[in-house]
N, C-alpha and C positions, 0 to 999 in steps of 0.2 A: 715726695713732698709736693704739696699743691702750689702751683705758680701764683705769685702775688701780682695782682693786676697793676699795682703801682709801677712795677718794672716795665710794663708794656704800653702804658699810655703817657709816654714822655715825649718831649720834642724830638723829632727825627725818626721816631718809631712809626710803623704803619699799622693801623687798625682797620679791619674790614667789618662793616656793619650790615648784618643780614636783616632785611626789613626796615631799611633806613627811612622809608617814607612814612613810618608810623608816628603817632602824635608825640611820643616821648623819645623815639629814636632819632628823629630829624634834629631836634634841638641838641641832643647828645652829640651828634655828628658836628653840629655847628660849634658847640662849646669846645670840643676836642680840637677841631680844626683851628679855632681861634687861639688855642694853647700851643699850637705848633706841631700837633700830631698829624701825620699824613693819613687822611681818611679816604677810603673808597667804600662803596656801598652797593647793595642790590635791593630791588623791590619787585613785586609782582606786576605793578602797573605804573604807567606814566601818570604823573599828577602835578599839580601846581607846586607841591612841596618838593618833588623831585627836580622840577625845573629850577626852583629857588636854590637848592643845594648845588646844582650844576653851575648856577650863576656865581656861586662863591668859589668855584674851582674844585668842587668835590665830584669825582667821576661816579656815576651811578649806572649800573647795568640792569636792564629789565629782564627778569627771569632768574631763577636760582641755578647757576651753572658751577660745577665743581672747579673749573679753571679760575673762577673769580677770586678764590682765596690764595692763589699762588703768589708767593712773595710777601704775604702779610705776616707781621710779627704776632698778631693775635686776631681773633674773631670775636665780635660782640653780637649777641642775638637778642631779639625781642622774645617775650614769654610765649608768643604764638608759634615760634619756630622750634620744631622738635628735632630729636637726634637723627630722624630718618631724612631730614632735609639734605639735598645733595651737597650743599656747601659745608654744612656741619660735618657730614660724613667725610668729605674730602679733607677738611681741616684736621679732624681726628686722625685720619690715616697718615697725614703728613707731620703729625706731632705738633701742630699749631694749637696753642691754648685757646679754649673757647670759654668766654665769660658771659654772664647774664647782664642785661641792660642795667638792672638795679645795682650790680656790683660796680659798674662804671660810674653811675651817679654817686654811689657811696664814696668811691675813690676821689671824685671831683670835690665833694663837699668837705673833705678833710683839708682842703686848701683855703677854706673860709673860716674866719673867726667865729661867725654865727651860722648855724645851719638850722633853719626853722622848718620843721617837717610837719605837715598837716595830714593827720590820719583820721579814720572814722569810716563806718560803713556808708554813711550818707553825708553830703554837704562838703566834701573835700574840695571840689573844684571852686565852689562859691567862696569858701573861707580862704583858700589859697589866693584867690583873686582879690578878696578884701584886704588880705595882708599885703599883697603887691601894691594896691592903691595907697595903703597907709605908708609903706616904705618909700614909694615914689613921692608922696606928699612931704615926707620928711627929708627928701633929697639924699637918700642913703644909697642910691644907684645899685639896687639889688640885682643879682642874677636870679632868674625865675624859671621854674618848670611846672606847668599846669597841664592837666589832662583834658584840656579843651581850649577854645579860642577866647581870649580876653580882648574885647573890642579896643580897649585903651592901648594894647600892645599890637593889635592887628595880627596876633599870633598866639600860640600857647606857651611862649617862652621869651626870655629876655636875657641877653648877655651883658651884665653890668661890671663895673670896676670897683664896687663897694666891698665891704667886709661881710656881707650877708648873702646867703643863698636861701631861697624859699622854694620848697618842693612839695607838691602834692605827693602823698606817700600811700601807696596801695598795699593792702594786706594780701591780695590774691597771690597764691604761690609763695607766701611769706616774703614777697619782694622787699618790703620795708625793713626787713631784718638785716639787709646788706647796708643800711644807712648808718650815718654817724650824727644823729640829731643833738644839738645843744639845747634846743627847745622843741619838745614833742607835744603836739596838740592831738588830743583824742576827743573827737566830737561825739561819738556814740559807738556802741558795739552791738551788732545784731547778727542773727543767723543769715549769712549770705555766702555765696561762692561755695555752695555745698557739693559742687563737683570736685572741690579740692579739700575743704575742711570736713572733718567727720560730723561735727555737730556744733552747737553754740559754745559748749565748753572748750572745744578745740579753737574756735575763733577767739574766745577770751584769752586763752593761753598765748596765742600769737600776739595779741595787743599788749599783754603784760611783758612779753619778751621785748617788744618794741620800746615800751616805756623804760625798761631796764638798760637800754642802750645809752640813756642820757647820763652825762658825767655829773659828779656831785656839784659842780659849779653851774650846772644847767637847771632846767625846770621842765616838769610835765604839766601841761595845761589841760584839764579834763572836766567834762560835764558832770557836776555834782548831782544833777537831777536824774541822771541816767543810771538806773540800778545795775545794768550789765557792766557799764564802765567802772562804776565804783567797786563792783565785785571783782572785776579783772585786776584792779589796782590795789586791792585790800592789802594793808600792811607793807606797801611799797616803800623801800628805804631810799627814796629819791625826793628832792624838793618838789612840792606839788602846789599848783594853784588851781582852785576849783572855780568854775563859773556856773551860773544858773539864772533862771528868770527872776526869782525873788530872793534867792539866798546863794551863798558861796562867797569866796574871796572877792570875786567880781560879779556884779549882778545889776539888773535894771530896776529902776524905781520910777513911779509916775508915768507908766507906759500909756501913751495915747495913740489914736489912729486917725489919720486924715486921708480919706479916699483910699483906704486900704494900706496906707504907708505909715510905719511906726516912728514915733519920737519918744525918747526915754532919757532919764538921768543915768549916767554911768557912775556906779558906786564901786570903789576899790578899797578894800580893807577898811570899810567904815567911812571913808571920805567921799564926798560928791565931787567928781572931776569935771562935771559939766554936762550939757545936753547933747545927745546924739540923734541925728535924723537920718533915716535911710530912704533910698529911692527904689528899694526892692520890697515887695510885699511879703507878709507871712510871719507868723511867730517863729518858725524855724530859722528865718533870717536874722531875727533878734538874737537867737542863740549863736548863730554863726558869727555875728558881729561882736558879741561878748567874747567869744573865743579868740577872734582876731585881735581885739583890743587887749586882752590879757597877754597874748603872746608878744605884742608890740611893747607893752609896758615892761615885760621882762627884758627886752632888748633896748631899754632906755629911749624909746621913741616918745617925743613930747605929745601931750594930750591934744594940742591943737592940730597936729598932723594926723592923729587918730580920727578926730572929728572930721577934718577935711577929707581924708582918704576914704572914710566910710561913706560920706555924702557923695563923693565923686563916683562911687561904684554904682553902675546902672544895670548890672547883671552880666554874667558870663555868657558866651555863646552856648546855645541849646539849654539854657537855664531860664525858663519862662521868657523866652526871647520873642519879642514882637516881630512878626515877619511881614505884615501888611494887612490889607483889607480886601474883602471880596463881597461885592453886592451888599455893603452895609454891615457885614459881619467882620469882626477882627480875627486875625489868624495868628496864633502863637505856636511855639514849639518848645518842648522840654525833654530832657534826657532821662527823667525818672524811670526806673525799671525794677524797683523793689516795692512791695506793698506799702512800706512805711514812707518812702519817698512819694509815692502816688497819693497817699493820705494827706501828707503835708501840702502837696501841690493842689490837689482837687478841693480840699477844704478851704484853702486860701482863695482859689479862683471863684468859689461859690460866694465869697464875701464882696466881690468886686462890682456887683450890681448889673450883670448882664442878664438879658431875657432868658437865654438858655445856654448851657454849657454842653457842647458836642465834642466828645473826646474820641480821637482815633488812637487806639493803643496797640502797640506791637510788642508782645512779650519777648524777652531776650533770653535765649537758651532754653532747651527742653528741661534740663535738670531743675532750673530755678522755677519754671512754670509748674512742674510736678510737685516739687517740695513745698511750694507756697501757694498751691492752687486755691485752697479755701480762703486765704487772706486776699488773693487777687479778686475772687468772686465778691467778697464783702466790699472792698474799697471801690470797685468799679460800678457799684450801685449808686455812687455819689453823683455822677453827671446826669443830665437829662437824657442824653443819648450816647451810646458807646458803639463805635465801629471797631471791630477786632480784626486786625491784619494777622496773617499767619505768623507763627513764631519765627523770630530771627535766629538762625542756627548758631551764628558766630563760630566758635571753635568746635562745635559738637555735630554729631550725626544723630538722627532720631532713632534711638534704640528703645524708646519708652512708649512709642505709639500714642503720642499726645499731640493735640492740635488746639489752636485758638477756638475752633468750633466748639470744643468741650467747655470752654469758658462761656462762650456766647449762649450755649444751651442753658446755662445756670443763672444768667444775669438778665433781669427784666430790662426792657428798652435797649438790648444789645443785639447786634447783628454781625455775622461773620462776613468779612470782606477778604477773600483769599489773597488778592494781589493789591499792590499799591494803587494801580489804576482803578480798581474797584473802590478804594477809599476815596480817591479824588472825585470820582463820579458821584458817590453818595454825598460828599461834602457839597458839590454843586447843586444837587437836588434839594438838600436840606437847608442850605444857608439862607438866613433871613436877617434883615437889619436888627441890630441889638444882640445878635448871637456872638458867643465866643467859640471859635473852632480851634481846637488844640491837638497837635500831633505829639504823641508821647512814646518814648522808648529809646533804648541805647543803640538801636540798629539804624536802618535807613528810612524809617517812617517819615522823617522830615521832608523827604522828596515828594510825598503825596501832597503836602501843604504847598510846597514850592510849585508843583505842577498846577495846582489850583490857581495860584496867584498869577501865573503866566497867562491864564485864560480870563483874568479879570478885565 
Protein backbone atom coordinates (compact mmCIF):
# COMPACT_ATOMS: atom_id res chain seq x y z
CA UNK A 1 0.00 0.00 0.00
CA UNK A 2 1.33 3.44 -0.95
CA UNK A 3 2.01 5.71 2.03
CA UNK A 4 -0.31 8.73 2.37
CA UNK A 5 1.63 11.98 2.60
CA UNK A 6 -0.98 13.39 5.02
CA UNK A 7 0.29 10.97 7.64
CA UNK A 8 3.80 12.38 7.34
CA UNK A 9 3.43 16.17 7.21
CA UNK A 10 1.77 16.67 10.56
CA UNK A 11 2.99 18.64 13.60
CA UNK A 12 5.83 16.79 15.32
CA UNK A 13 6.83 14.77 12.25
CA UNK A 14 10.17 15.44 10.54
CA UNK A 15 10.32 16.03 6.79
CA UNK A 16 13.63 16.38 4.95
CA UNK A 17 13.50 18.48 1.76
CA UNK A 18 16.06 17.68 -0.94
CA UNK A 19 16.77 20.80 -3.02
CA UNK A 20 15.22 23.10 -0.42
CA UNK A 21 16.78 26.21 -2.00
CA UNK A 22 14.56 25.94 -5.11
CA UNK A 23 11.82 28.44 -5.98
CA UNK A 24 8.93 26.23 -4.89
CA UNK A 25 10.80 24.05 -2.39
CA UNK A 26 11.83 26.91 -0.08
CA UNK A 27 8.26 28.21 0.42
CA UNK A 28 7.11 24.61 0.90
CA UNK A 29 9.66 24.29 3.72
CA UNK A 30 8.47 27.58 5.18
CA UNK A 31 4.77 26.67 5.04
CA UNK A 32 5.36 23.23 6.60
CA UNK A 33 7.64 24.73 9.26
CA UNK A 34 4.87 27.22 10.09
CA UNK A 35 2.42 24.32 10.41
CA UNK A 36 4.59 22.68 13.09
CA UNK A 37 6.41 20.09 10.96
CA UNK A 38 10.11 19.71 11.83
CA UNK A 39 11.91 20.61 8.60
CA UNK A 40 15.50 19.91 7.55
CA UNK A 41 16.89 20.42 4.08
CA UNK A 42 19.79 20.15 1.67
CA UNK A 43 20.86 22.10 -1.38
CA UNK A 44 23.84 22.17 -3.71
CA UNK A 45 24.77 25.79 -3.02
CA UNK A 46 24.70 28.49 -0.39
CA UNK A 47 22.22 31.22 -1.35
CA UNK A 48 20.13 34.05 0.09
CA UNK A 49 17.22 31.59 0.18
CA UNK A 50 19.23 29.09 2.23
CA UNK A 51 20.28 31.88 4.61
CA UNK A 52 16.63 32.93 4.99
CA UNK A 53 15.53 29.36 5.80
CA UNK A 54 18.27 29.05 8.41
CA UNK A 55 17.11 32.34 9.97
CA UNK A 56 13.72 30.68 10.53
CA UNK A 57 15.41 27.81 12.37
CA UNK A 58 15.43 25.34 9.47
CA UNK A 59 18.81 23.52 9.27
CA UNK A 60 20.15 23.27 5.70
CA UNK A 61 23.16 21.13 4.69
CA UNK A 62 25.10 22.05 1.54
CA UNK A 63 25.66 18.97 -0.62
CA UNK A 64 23.66 15.77 -0.95
CA UNK A 65 24.84 13.41 1.79
CA UNK A 66 23.19 10.07 2.62
CA UNK A 67 23.39 10.77 6.37
CA UNK A 68 21.20 13.89 5.99
CA UNK A 69 18.05 11.76 5.80
CA UNK A 70 18.73 9.86 9.03
CA UNK A 71 15.85 10.25 11.48
CA UNK A 72 13.46 11.76 8.93
CA UNK A 73 9.86 10.49 8.81
CA UNK A 74 9.68 11.31 5.13
CA UNK A 75 11.70 12.90 2.32
CA UNK A 76 10.28 15.43 -0.17
CA UNK A 77 12.17 16.16 -3.37
CA UNK A 78 12.06 18.65 -6.20
CA UNK A 79 11.41 17.33 -9.74
CA UNK A 80 15.07 17.89 -10.65
CA UNK A 81 16.23 15.32 -8.05
CA UNK A 82 16.27 11.78 -9.40
CA UNK A 83 16.43 8.30 -7.87
CA UNK A 84 20.22 8.15 -8.16
CA UNK A 85 20.60 11.10 -5.75
CA UNK A 86 22.53 9.88 -2.66
CA UNK A 87 19.85 11.13 -0.25
CA UNK A 88 16.99 9.54 -2.19
CA UNK A 89 18.91 6.25 -2.44
CA UNK A 90 19.63 6.35 1.32
CA UNK A 91 15.96 7.08 2.13
CA UNK A 92 14.76 4.19 -0.03
CA UNK A 93 17.30 1.84 1.57
CA UNK A 94 16.11 2.88 5.03
CA UNK A 95 12.43 2.49 4.12
CA UNK A 96 11.73 6.21 4.48
CA UNK A 97 8.87 7.30 2.16
CA UNK A 98 9.89 9.69 -0.65
CA UNK A 99 7.28 12.16 -1.92
CA UNK A 100 7.30 14.66 -4.77
CA UNK A 101 7.12 18.39 -4.10
CA UNK A 102 3.76 18.58 -5.91
CA UNK A 103 2.29 15.92 -3.62
CA UNK A 104 3.22 18.04 -0.61
CA UNK A 105 1.60 21.17 -2.06
CA UNK A 106 -1.46 19.07 -2.90
CA UNK A 107 -1.68 17.90 0.70
CA UNK A 108 -1.34 21.47 1.99
CA UNK A 109 -4.09 22.87 -0.24
CA UNK A 110 -6.64 20.44 1.17
CA UNK A 111 -6.53 22.48 4.37
CA UNK A 112 -7.92 25.53 2.54
CA UNK A 113 -11.54 26.17 1.61
CA UNK A 114 -10.44 27.62 -1.74
CA UNK A 115 -7.53 26.38 -3.85
CA UNK A 116 -7.01 28.62 -6.88
CA UNK A 117 -4.62 26.80 -9.23
CA UNK A 118 -3.32 28.68 -12.28
CA UNK A 119 -2.15 26.45 -15.15
CA UNK A 120 -1.28 26.94 -18.80
CA UNK A 121 1.75 26.60 -21.04
CA UNK A 122 2.37 30.38 -20.88
CA UNK A 123 1.42 33.20 -18.51
CA UNK A 124 1.19 31.23 -15.26
CA UNK A 125 3.51 33.39 -13.17
CA UNK A 126 1.96 36.67 -14.33
CA UNK A 127 -1.64 35.48 -13.83
CA UNK A 128 -0.88 33.94 -10.43
CA UNK A 129 0.71 37.28 -9.48
CA UNK A 130 -2.37 39.19 -10.70
CA UNK A 131 -4.61 36.89 -8.62
CA UNK A 132 -2.37 37.54 -5.61
CA UNK A 133 -2.72 41.30 -5.99
CA UNK A 134 -6.51 40.96 -6.31
CA UNK A 135 -6.80 38.83 -3.15
CA UNK A 136 -4.49 41.18 -1.25
CA UNK A 137 -6.64 44.14 -2.35
CA UNK A 138 -9.70 42.23 -1.10
CA UNK A 139 -7.90 41.67 2.25
CA UNK A 140 -8.40 37.92 1.97
CA UNK A 141 -4.91 37.19 3.43
CA UNK A 142 -4.06 34.42 0.93
CA UNK A 143 -1.28 31.86 1.03
CA UNK A 144 0.59 32.08 -2.29
CA UNK A 145 3.07 30.01 -4.29
CA UNK A 146 4.48 31.60 -7.47
CA UNK A 147 7.28 30.29 -9.69
CA UNK A 148 9.05 33.63 -9.65
CA UNK A 149 9.53 36.71 -7.49
CA UNK A 150 6.59 39.10 -7.07
CA UNK A 151 7.94 42.53 -6.05
CA UNK A 152 4.89 43.20 -3.81
CA UNK A 153 5.84 40.14 -1.74
CA UNK A 154 9.61 40.48 -2.07
CA UNK A 155 9.51 36.73 -2.69
CA UNK A 156 7.72 34.06 -4.69
CA UNK A 157 5.46 33.03 -1.86
CA UNK A 158 3.36 34.24 1.03
CA UNK A 159 2.06 32.44 4.09
CA UNK A 160 -1.39 33.84 4.95
CA UNK A 161 -4.12 33.00 7.42
CA UNK A 162 -7.07 33.35 5.05
CA UNK A 163 -9.25 30.63 3.48
CA UNK A 164 -7.57 30.75 0.05
CA UNK A 165 -4.35 29.32 -1.36
CA UNK A 166 -3.20 30.52 -4.80
CA UNK A 167 -0.73 28.30 -6.64
CA UNK A 168 1.07 28.46 -9.94
CA UNK A 169 0.46 24.96 -11.28
CA UNK A 170 2.93 23.41 -13.71
CA UNK A 171 2.15 20.60 -16.13
CA UNK A 172 5.77 19.39 -16.41
CA UNK A 173 6.00 15.76 -15.22
CA UNK A 174 2.23 16.02 -14.58
CA UNK A 175 3.03 17.84 -11.33
CA UNK A 176 -0.35 19.60 -11.17
CA UNK A 177 -2.19 16.27 -11.15
CA UNK A 178 -1.20 15.98 -7.47
CA UNK A 179 -3.23 19.13 -6.70
CA UNK A 180 -6.77 19.62 -5.38
CA UNK A 181 -8.04 22.75 -7.15
CA UNK A 182 -11.44 24.22 -6.36
CA UNK A 183 -10.89 26.77 -9.15
CA UNK A 184 -8.63 25.61 -12.00
CA UNK A 185 -7.47 28.27 -14.46
CA UNK A 186 -6.24 27.08 -17.88
CA UNK A 187 -4.67 29.96 -19.78
CA UNK A 188 -3.62 28.05 -22.92
CA UNK A 189 -2.40 24.64 -24.03
CA UNK A 190 0.65 24.33 -26.26
CA UNK A 191 3.26 21.78 -27.30
CA UNK A 192 6.02 22.23 -24.71
CA UNK A 193 8.11 20.09 -22.35
CA UNK A 194 8.45 17.55 -25.13
CA UNK A 195 11.25 15.86 -23.19
CA UNK A 196 8.39 14.57 -21.01
CA UNK A 197 5.20 14.70 -23.10
CA UNK A 198 5.00 12.65 -26.29
CA UNK A 199 3.25 15.33 -28.36
CA UNK A 200 0.55 18.02 -28.23
CA UNK A 201 -2.22 15.43 -27.73
CA UNK A 202 -0.38 14.13 -24.67
CA UNK A 203 -0.18 17.70 -23.29
CA UNK A 204 -3.91 18.21 -23.91
CA UNK A 205 -4.69 14.96 -22.12
CA UNK A 206 -2.73 16.14 -19.07
CA UNK A 207 -4.62 19.46 -18.92
CA UNK A 208 -7.95 17.64 -19.23
CA UNK A 209 -7.04 15.43 -16.27
CA UNK A 210 -6.12 18.59 -14.34
CA UNK A 211 -9.55 20.12 -15.09
CA UNK A 212 -11.24 16.91 -13.99
CA UNK A 213 -9.77 17.36 -10.50
CA UNK A 214 -12.19 20.23 -9.84
CA UNK A 215 -15.16 19.26 -7.63
CA UNK A 216 -18.73 19.88 -8.84
CA UNK A 217 -18.96 22.90 -6.52
CA UNK A 218 -15.83 24.39 -8.11
CA UNK A 219 -15.09 25.88 -11.51
CA UNK A 220 -12.73 25.61 -14.50
CA UNK A 221 -11.77 29.03 -15.90
CA UNK A 222 -10.50 28.56 -19.47
CA UNK A 223 -9.53 30.57 -22.55
CA UNK A 224 -12.41 30.21 -25.00
CA UNK A 225 -10.28 31.75 -27.77
CA UNK A 226 -7.62 29.03 -27.56
CA UNK A 227 -8.49 26.10 -29.82
CA UNK A 228 -6.16 23.65 -28.03
CA UNK A 229 -7.69 24.50 -24.64
CA UNK A 230 -11.24 24.10 -25.90
CA UNK A 231 -10.33 20.80 -27.58
CA UNK A 232 -8.73 19.53 -24.36
CA UNK A 233 -11.86 20.43 -22.36
CA UNK A 234 -14.48 19.28 -24.91
CA UNK A 235 -17.60 17.83 -23.22
CA UNK A 236 -16.06 18.29 -19.77
CA UNK A 237 -18.70 17.62 -17.14
CA UNK A 238 -17.48 20.32 -14.76
CA UNK A 239 -18.73 23.88 -14.23
CA UNK A 240 -16.78 26.08 -16.67
CA UNK A 241 -16.29 29.81 -17.19
CA UNK A 242 -14.73 30.91 -20.48
CA UNK A 243 -12.78 34.11 -21.01
CA UNK A 244 -11.72 35.79 -24.23
CA UNK A 245 -10.81 39.11 -25.76
CA UNK A 246 -14.19 39.80 -27.36
CA UNK A 247 -16.34 36.82 -26.42
CA UNK A 248 -16.76 34.31 -23.62
CA UNK A 249 -18.51 34.47 -20.25
CA UNK A 250 -15.99 37.12 -19.27
CA UNK A 251 -14.42 39.37 -21.90
CA UNK A 252 -13.15 42.84 -22.71
CA UNK A 253 -14.95 45.65 -24.51
CA UNK A 254 -13.83 49.13 -25.61
CA UNK A 255 -10.15 48.16 -25.39
CA UNK A 256 -7.90 51.21 -25.74
CA UNK A 257 -4.14 51.71 -25.43
CA UNK A 258 -2.20 54.57 -23.87
CA UNK A 259 1.60 54.42 -24.28
CA UNK A 260 1.37 50.66 -24.75
CA UNK A 261 -0.83 50.09 -21.66
CA UNK A 262 -4.42 48.78 -21.96
CA UNK A 263 -7.74 49.95 -20.50
CA UNK A 264 -10.97 48.02 -21.12
CA UNK A 265 -14.47 47.42 -19.81
CA UNK A 266 -14.91 44.12 -17.97
CA UNK A 267 -17.98 42.25 -19.25
CA UNK A 268 -19.24 39.34 -17.13
CA UNK A 269 -22.18 37.27 -18.37
CA UNK A 270 -23.53 40.22 -20.34
CA UNK A 271 -23.09 42.84 -17.60
CA UNK A 272 -20.49 45.61 -17.58
CA UNK A 273 -18.69 45.49 -14.23
CA UNK A 274 -16.57 48.59 -14.78
CA UNK A 275 -13.31 49.73 -16.32
CA UNK A 276 -9.97 47.94 -15.83
CA UNK A 277 -6.59 49.60 -16.41
CA UNK A 278 -3.31 47.65 -16.44
CA UNK A 279 0.24 48.79 -15.82
CA UNK A 280 1.73 45.95 -17.88
CA UNK A 281 1.78 46.05 -21.70
CA UNK A 282 0.60 43.57 -24.29
CA UNK A 283 -2.58 41.88 -25.47
CA UNK A 284 -1.45 38.68 -23.71
CA UNK A 285 -1.70 40.54 -20.39
CA UNK A 286 -5.29 41.55 -21.17
CA UNK A 287 -6.01 37.81 -21.46
CA UNK A 288 -4.15 37.10 -18.21
CA UNK A 289 -6.15 39.83 -16.44
CA UNK A 290 -9.45 38.41 -17.73
CA UNK A 291 -8.48 34.98 -16.41
CA UNK A 292 -7.53 36.42 -13.00
CA UNK A 293 -10.75 38.45 -12.83
CA UNK A 294 -12.83 35.39 -13.76
CA UNK A 295 -11.19 33.27 -11.08
CA UNK A 296 -11.66 36.02 -8.46
CA UNK A 297 -15.36 36.42 -9.32
CA UNK A 298 -15.83 32.68 -8.79
CA UNK A 299 -14.49 33.16 -5.26
CA UNK A 300 -16.75 36.13 -4.50
CA UNK A 301 -14.12 38.85 -4.67
CA UNK A 302 -15.71 42.32 -5.09
CA UNK A 303 -15.21 44.05 -8.43
CA UNK A 304 -13.53 47.01 -6.74
CA UNK A 305 -10.78 44.71 -5.37
CA UNK A 306 -10.34 43.19 -8.85
CA UNK A 307 -9.91 46.65 -10.36
CA UNK A 308 -7.58 47.79 -7.58
CA UNK A 309 -5.54 44.58 -7.57
CA UNK A 310 -5.01 44.49 -11.33
CA UNK A 311 -3.96 48.14 -11.40
CA UNK A 312 -1.52 47.55 -8.52
CA UNK A 313 0.27 44.80 -10.46
CA UNK A 314 3.38 46.23 -12.11
CA UNK A 315 4.87 42.96 -13.34
CA UNK A 316 6.45 39.89 -11.79
CA UNK A 317 10.21 39.44 -11.48
CA UNK A 318 11.78 38.46 -14.84
CA UNK A 319 8.50 39.25 -16.68
CA UNK A 320 9.40 42.30 -18.82
CA UNK A 321 11.23 43.60 -15.77
CA UNK A 322 12.88 47.02 -16.04
CA UNK A 323 16.48 46.63 -14.85
CA UNK A 324 18.03 50.04 -15.52
CA UNK A 325 19.71 52.22 -18.17
CA UNK A 326 23.04 52.04 -19.97
CA UNK A 327 24.28 55.04 -21.98
CA UNK A 328 20.74 56.14 -22.85
CA UNK A 329 19.45 52.64 -23.67
CA UNK A 330 16.90 50.99 -21.35
CA UNK A 331 17.61 47.46 -20.16
CA UNK A 332 14.85 44.91 -19.56
CA UNK A 333 14.75 41.21 -18.74
CA UNK A 334 12.16 38.54 -19.46
CA UNK A 335 11.73 34.82 -18.78
CA UNK A 336 10.15 33.91 -22.17
CA UNK A 337 11.56 30.62 -23.47
CA UNK A 338 8.90 29.21 -25.83
CA UNK A 339 8.30 30.69 -29.33
CA UNK A 340 4.74 31.75 -28.45
CA UNK A 341 5.98 33.58 -25.34
CA UNK A 342 8.70 35.24 -27.43
CA UNK A 343 6.10 36.26 -30.02
CA UNK A 344 3.92 37.90 -27.34
CA UNK A 345 6.92 39.64 -25.75
CA UNK A 346 8.69 40.86 -28.89
CA UNK A 347 5.56 42.01 -30.72
CA UNK A 348 4.58 43.99 -27.59
CA UNK A 349 8.06 45.50 -27.24
CA UNK A 350 7.96 46.63 -30.89
CA UNK A 351 4.91 48.84 -30.12
CA UNK A 352 6.60 50.78 -27.31
CA UNK A 353 8.35 53.33 -29.52
CA UNK A 354 12.05 52.51 -29.06
CA UNK A 355 14.56 53.27 -31.84
CA UNK A 356 15.83 49.67 -31.93
CA UNK A 357 15.10 46.47 -30.07
CA UNK A 358 18.26 44.46 -29.35
CA UNK A 359 17.40 41.06 -27.93
CA UNK A 360 19.87 38.69 -26.26
CA UNK A 361 18.21 35.28 -26.23
CA UNK A 362 19.39 32.15 -24.45
CA UNK A 363 17.47 29.02 -25.58
CA UNK A 364 16.42 26.76 -22.68
CA UNK A 365 17.16 23.03 -23.09
CA UNK A 366 18.39 21.16 -26.16
CA UNK A 367 15.13 19.25 -26.68
CA UNK A 368 12.99 22.43 -26.78
CA UNK A 369 15.44 24.13 -29.16
CA UNK A 370 15.41 21.15 -31.54
CA UNK A 371 11.66 20.46 -31.41
CA UNK A 372 10.69 24.12 -31.98
CA UNK A 373 13.70 25.18 -34.06
CA UNK A 374 11.81 26.62 -37.07
CA UNK A 375 9.41 28.54 -34.78
CA UNK A 376 12.38 30.09 -32.93
CA UNK A 377 13.93 31.12 -36.26
CA UNK A 378 10.73 32.92 -37.34
CA UNK A 379 10.01 34.76 -34.09
CA UNK A 380 13.62 35.85 -33.60
CA UNK A 381 13.39 37.81 -36.86
CA UNK A 382 11.24 40.39 -35.00
CA UNK A 383 13.97 42.36 -33.15
CA UNK A 384 16.35 44.69 -34.98
CA UNK A 385 19.32 42.73 -33.65
CA UNK A 386 19.57 39.32 -31.94
CA UNK A 387 22.46 38.07 -29.81
CA UNK A 388 22.24 34.31 -29.25
CA UNK A 389 23.90 32.94 -26.14
CA UNK A 390 24.65 29.22 -26.03
CA UNK A 391 21.77 26.91 -25.03
CA UNK A 392 21.10 26.67 -21.28
CA UNK A 393 21.23 22.95 -20.53
CA UNK A 394 19.08 22.97 -17.35
CA UNK A 395 18.34 19.31 -16.61
CA UNK A 396 19.74 17.97 -19.90
CA UNK A 397 23.01 16.94 -21.54
CA UNK A 398 23.53 17.64 -25.22
CA UNK A 399 22.88 14.36 -27.00
CA UNK A 400 21.33 16.13 -30.01
CA UNK A 401 24.40 18.01 -31.28
CA UNK A 402 22.54 21.32 -31.41
CA UNK A 403 23.85 24.82 -30.70
CA UNK A 404 22.57 28.40 -30.65
CA UNK A 405 24.96 28.94 -33.55
CA UNK A 406 22.57 26.83 -35.67
CA UNK A 407 19.85 29.39 -34.94
CA UNK A 408 22.17 32.35 -35.58
CA UNK A 409 23.06 30.94 -38.99
CA UNK A 410 19.39 31.04 -40.01
CA UNK A 411 18.37 34.46 -38.65
CA UNK A 412 19.22 37.76 -40.37
CA UNK A 413 20.76 40.35 -38.00
CA UNK A 414 21.67 37.58 -35.52
CA UNK A 415 25.07 36.71 -34.11
CA UNK A 416 26.29 33.92 -31.88
CA UNK A 417 27.71 34.97 -28.51
CA UNK A 418 28.96 31.73 -26.89
CA UNK A 419 29.29 33.16 -23.33
CA UNK A 420 27.39 35.65 -21.21
CA UNK A 421 30.53 37.82 -21.15
CA UNK A 422 30.32 37.96 -24.98
CA UNK A 423 26.70 39.10 -24.72
CA UNK A 424 27.60 41.88 -22.27
CA UNK A 425 30.48 43.04 -24.49
CA UNK A 426 28.25 43.24 -27.58
CA UNK A 427 25.55 45.12 -25.64
CA UNK A 428 28.22 47.68 -24.66
CA UNK A 429 29.35 48.07 -28.26
CA UNK A 430 25.84 48.32 -29.70
CA UNK A 431 23.92 50.39 -27.10
CA UNK A 432 22.72 53.82 -28.24
CA UNK A 433 20.26 56.32 -26.73
CA UNK A 434 16.68 55.28 -27.57
CA UNK A 435 17.47 51.54 -27.77
CA UNK A 436 15.75 48.83 -25.77
CA UNK A 437 18.15 46.07 -24.71
CA UNK A 438 16.43 42.95 -23.44
CA UNK A 439 17.80 39.69 -22.07
CA UNK A 440 15.40 36.80 -22.65
CA UNK A 441 15.32 33.19 -21.47
CA UNK A 442 14.61 30.93 -18.50
CA UNK A 443 18.28 30.32 -17.68
CA UNK A 444 20.90 32.79 -16.43
CA UNK A 445 20.94 35.24 -19.39
CA UNK A 446 19.74 38.03 -17.04
CA UNK A 447 23.29 38.07 -15.62
CA UNK A 448 24.55 39.55 -18.91
CA UNK A 449 22.27 42.57 -18.50
CA UNK A 450 23.16 42.95 -14.83
CA UNK A 451 26.88 42.88 -15.69
CA UNK A 452 26.27 45.63 -18.25
CA UNK A 453 24.50 47.86 -15.72
CA UNK A 454 27.38 47.48 -13.24
CA UNK A 455 29.58 49.13 -15.88
CA UNK A 456 27.15 52.00 -16.55
